[in-house]
N, C-alpha and C positions, 0 to 999 in steps of 0.2 A: 816706571823708569824715566830717567832724564837721557835724552839722546842729543849729543852735540853734532851739528851738521856744518861742515867746513868745505868749501868747494873753490875750484879755480884759483889756487894759490900761485900757479905758474911759476914754481921754483925754477930758477935759471933764466928767467926773462932778462935779456941782456940790456935792454934800454934802461930798465929801473930794477936792476938785479938786487941791490941792497934793500930797496923798499919790499920787493917780493919776499926776500928771506925774512926780514924783520917782521912784516905784517902777517905773513903766513905762520911764522913761528908763534907770534902772540895769539893768533886765533886758535891754533891747534892745542897749545898748552893750557890756554885759559879754559877751553872746553874740556879738555882731559881732567883738569883739577875739579870739575864740578859735575861731570856727566858719568853715567854708567856705561855708555856706548858711544863710539865715534863713528860718523859716516862721512866719507870723502867721495862724493860723486864725480870724480874726474877732473882732468886738467890740473893734477897736482904738480906735474912737471910741465914746462913749457915746450920741450922737444921730445921727439920719439927716442933719441939716444942722448940722454943727459951727460954732460961732463962728469968725470969722476969726482970733482970738487963739489958739484951740485948734489950728486948722490950721497957723498959723505955728510954734507950739511943737512939733508933730509933724514938720514939714518940717526944723526945725533939728536934731532928734534923728536923723532919717533921713540928713541930709547929714553928720552926724558919724559915723553907723554906716557909710555908704558910704566915708568917708575912712579909717576904721579897716580896712575890708576892702581897700581899694585898695592899701594898702601891703603886702599879702601876696599869695601865690599861692592864689586862692580859686577856688571853682566859677564857670564861665562859662556863658552861654546864647547859642548862635549865633543863635537866633531874636530875641533882644533883646540885641545885643552892647553897647549903650551903657547898660544898666540894671544896677544893682548886684544881686547874687544874693539878692534878698529876695522870696519868693513869698507871695502873700496871697489870702485869700478874704473875702468880706463876711460879717458875722454878722447876728443878728437886730436888733440895734441900728441897723445901717447900712442894712438892706434897705429899698429904696424901690420904688414902683410901676414897672411896665414903662414904659420910655421916659424915666425920670428918672435923672439921673446921681447915684450914691451917692459918698460920700467916698473909698471904695476905688478906684473907677473913676477918679475925679478925679486922684488921686495916681499912678495908673498911667499916665494920659495925660501927666503931667508928668515921667515917667521916674524916679520915686522908688521904685517897686517894680513887681512884675509880678503881674497879677491871674491867677489860675488857676482862676477860676470856670467850670465845665463845659468844661474842656479840660485837656490834658496838656502840660506844659512840660518839656523835657529840659535838665538841667544836666550839664556835664562838667568835670573837673578835668585840667589838663595836656593838653587835646586840641589846643590852639593855643598859639602863642607868646604869652607874656604881653603883649608889645609890640603884638600884633595887636588886642587887645581892651582897651579902657580905659573908664573912666567919664567922662562928658561934663561940661564946664563950661558947655555950651550950655543955653539955655532950652528949655522944653517944645516950642514950635513948631519949633525948629531940629532937635530930635531927631526929631520926627514926619516932618519933610520928608526928613531923611537916611535914615530907615528905608524910607520909600516909594520914594525915588529910587534907592537902591541894591539894592532888592528883598531886604532882609535879613530881612523877616518870614518869607519862605518858603525862605530859604537853608538847605540841609541842613548838618548838622554834619559836620566833617572829623575822623574818628576816628584815633586814633593808638595805638601799642602800649602797653599798660599804662595806658590811659585808664579812669578810674572814671566811671560814668554814674549819675545819679539822675534818675528821672522823677517829677515832682510832678503829680498830678491833684487837682482840687478841685471841690467843690460848695458854694456859699454857703448861708447859713442860709435855710430855708424854714419855714412853718407845720408843726407836727408832723403834721397830718392829710394833708399833701401830701408828706411826706418819702419815703415808699415809692414813690410815683409818680415823684418827681423822681429817685430812684436808678435806677429802671428806664428812664428816658428819657435819662439823662446820656450825653454823648459821650465820656467818659473810658474809657481802657483801659489795662491794664499794657503796658509797653514791654519787649520781649525784650532780654536782655543788660543790663538796668539794674536798680538797687535801686528798687523802686516804692513810693511813699508816696501815700496817698490822704488828703486833708484834707477835713473837713466840720465843720459847725457846728450840732449837733442835741443834743436830749435823748434819753437811752436808758433804757428801763424798768428795766434792771438797776441803774442808779444813782439814778433818780428814779421810784420805783414809784408813780406817782399818776395815770397815765392810760394807757388801752388804745391810744390813737392814737400813742403814742411808738414810735420805732424800737426794735428789739431787736438785740443784737449778731449774731443769726442772719440779719438782713436785710442785713448789710454785703456789698459786692462782694467776689468772690473774686480771687486772683491778686496781691494786693498784699503787700508785705513788712511794711509797718507802716500802721496806721490812726491818724491824728492828729485828735482832735476837740476843738474849742473849745466854748464855751457853758457847760459845767458848771464850777463854780468851785473844787472841790476836786481837787487833783492826783492822778493815778492812772497807774500804768504796770504792764502785764502783759506779761511776756516770753513766757509760754507761748502765750497768745492775743495776738498782737502788736497791742496797743490802748493808746493813750497819750492821757491828758488832761493838758494842761499846767496847767490851773487858771487862775485870775485872778492878777493882780499887785496888785490892790487890792480892799479889802473893799466890797461894794456891797449885798449882800443881808442882811447881818447874821444869817446862819443858823449853826446850831450847828457844822456841818461846816467853816465858814470859819475856825475857831479855829487851824487848822494853819499851817504856814509857806506863804508865798507865794514864787514864783520862776519858773524856766523850766527846760527839759530840754535836755540835750546828747545827741543820739543819734549813736552811733558806728556807721556802717554796716559797718565792717570787723569789729568785735567783736560786732555785732548786739545791742547793749545800750544802755540809756539811764540817765543819771544826773540826778537832780534837783539844781539849783543855786539855793539860797535867796537871796532879797534882803532887805535890812533893810526891815521894815514896821512900822507903828504896832501896838502890841499890842491884841488884840481878845479880850474875855471874854464868854461866853455863860453867864448864871447863871440856873438854874431853882430856884424856891422853891415847895414845896407846903404848903398849909395845910388845916386841917380844923377847922371851928367856932371860928375865931380872931376876936378882937376887932380892929377896924381899927388901933388904936394898937400892938398887939402885932405885926401884920403890918408896919406901918411901921417899927418898931424893928428887926426881923429883916432887913428890906430894907436899912436904913441900915447895919447891921453888915456885910452882904454887900458893899456898895459900898466900905466902909472896908477890908475885907480885900483887895479887888482893888487899891486905891489903894497899899497897902503894898508890893505885889510889882511895881507898875509903875514904880517908881523916879522918874525925872525926865520921863518922856515921858508926855503926855496920852493915856490910853487910850480905847478905844471900849468901852462896856459895854452889853450888852443884857440887861435884867433881866426875866424872865418869871415872874409871880406867878399861881398857879392854885389852885383849891380853893374852900372855902366859909368864909363868915364866921359868926360866932356868931349864934344866933337873935335876931331883932329888928334886925339890921344889914342894910342894903340894899346899901351901897357903902363903899369906903374911899378917902379922899382922900390920895394920895401925892404931891401937888405940892410938898411941902416937901423931897422927895428930890433935886431938881435940883441939879447940881454944876457949877461953873465949871472944875473940874479935870479933867473927863472929858466925852467925848461920850456922853451917857446916853440910852438909849431904854428906857422902861418899858412893858411889856405887862401892864396890870392886868386879869387875867381872873378876879379874885375875884368871887364871886357869893353872893347870900344862899342860905341852905339850902333855901328854897322853890323858887328858880330852878334850883338844882342838881338838885332832885328832878324837875323838869319836863324838864330836859335829859336826865337819866338814863332817864326814861320814854320819850322820843323815840328814844334810842339802843337801848333794849331792844326797842321796837316795830319798829324797822328790822331789828334782828338777828333777831327771831323771824318777821319777814315776816307778821304778823297784821293783821287790820283793826283800825282805832281802836276800833270798837265792842267787838270781842271782847277786846282788850287791856284796854279801860276797865272792862268787867264783871269781868274777872279781878281787876284791881286793887281794884274796889269790894268784891268778896267777901272778899278778903284783909283789907281794913280793917275790914269788918263782923265777921269772925270775931275779929280782934284786939280789937275792942271788946266781945266777948261777945254779939253780936247773931246772929239767924238769917240765914244767908247763902244760903238756898235759894230766893230770890225769882226769878220768872220774867223773863227778859230782855226779852221783848216787852212784858210788862205795865210794866216799868220805863221803857222807852223811849217807850211810849205816853203816859206822864205828861208828856212834854216836847213833845207834839204840839200843845198849844194849850189854851185855856180850855175849849172845847167838849168835847174829848176827856176832860179831867179831870172835867168836870161829870158826863158819863156814867159814868165809873168810880165817882164818889162816890155816884151814885144806886144803882148796883149794890151797893156796900158797904152802903148803908142797908137794902136788901132782905135781905142776908145777916145783918145784925145783928138785924133784926126776927124772921127765922126762928130765930135762936139764942135770943132771948128767949122765943119761943113754945114751943119744944121743944129745950132745950139738949142733951138726951141723944142726939138724932139729927141734930144740925146737922152733924157731921163726916162722916156717911154721905150726906148730900144732895149732889147735883151742882148747881153754880150754873147759873143760867139762861144761855141762849145769849149773852146780851149781856155776861155777866160774864167775869172772868178765867178762863182755862183752867188 
């Protein structure tokens, strides 16, 4: 069988809502026209409670996809005989509190797709006569009544010679710190004699190395022929370790890795391979500019030139540009005003991280402190000695003495009294002053 895999369409994403609708529609319908089964591993919607207009748009797309699949001999599910072969799990954007209905569950109740969260659903091709299973024109309540009355939810599949079976197991998105526990407690298991696919919607440390709480590929359940993961927006496929990330169909995070193509995958279970199918998307450019001791007007000029260069290669389509400026300004400048760079011909986001040289030094100090894992006192004294040496001063002062000077007026007064005694001794006998030990109250 051919399995179409479309993820992270983010229908209803307000910033690029038209892009999300157009590109998600193209991916789902293109996959429906050529595949026997569709998988949607989460974040189909951008919000937990989509607007009615967004729900209506998605329902129209699903109805069209079901119509395209109805005209061909595609996979069937005996447990849900009146549903199109579209298997779904919820993502992090759709997850709601226990007891509340999320939009994935809502459209599963209406018969538009089959939710595979924490369960395994078996699909077969050519297992029954095509006339025995059809997609309904009835409304959601009629479907539910018919399923319950005929006992079809628990009806076993009738196998036939040469039948191909695909078992889809799923686990909807959960917080990263609960993911391992959720995997350990899930009810899904591989089915013997079937091609087994496990869907989930999580982050993995191998792809987003930013947190110890994320799952690792080593945490994945065993016995599945393919793991399909939503949530991460850059597509990835590994045949050696069967792991597939469809990626998103719309740009939402404006990260550097989102510059590549958007689309969906077609998994061929017979050939045991997957092919990425791109869809037409709005061009996105992530541009990084580094500066060192630059005047604000020079930074603005270089940024403007970078934007103009992107516009030249974008042709007639309005691009998305994320411009990241980092580094230091020339001495005496605190910030750079880049408000004049706004363009009506592009969706432009500017990350102005330019800092004064003084601020950059402070940030470098903090980074070095963390790297060396020293106390602020030790690191500060080291820095002070370096600057004293650079200025040609004696850098052998005592740490305790230095910090006592900051203890308050009384402590400083006592130190000054001790200095006065030392100076008097020097005047009385300059030849021996270096050999004398200071009094108990003086610096050691």
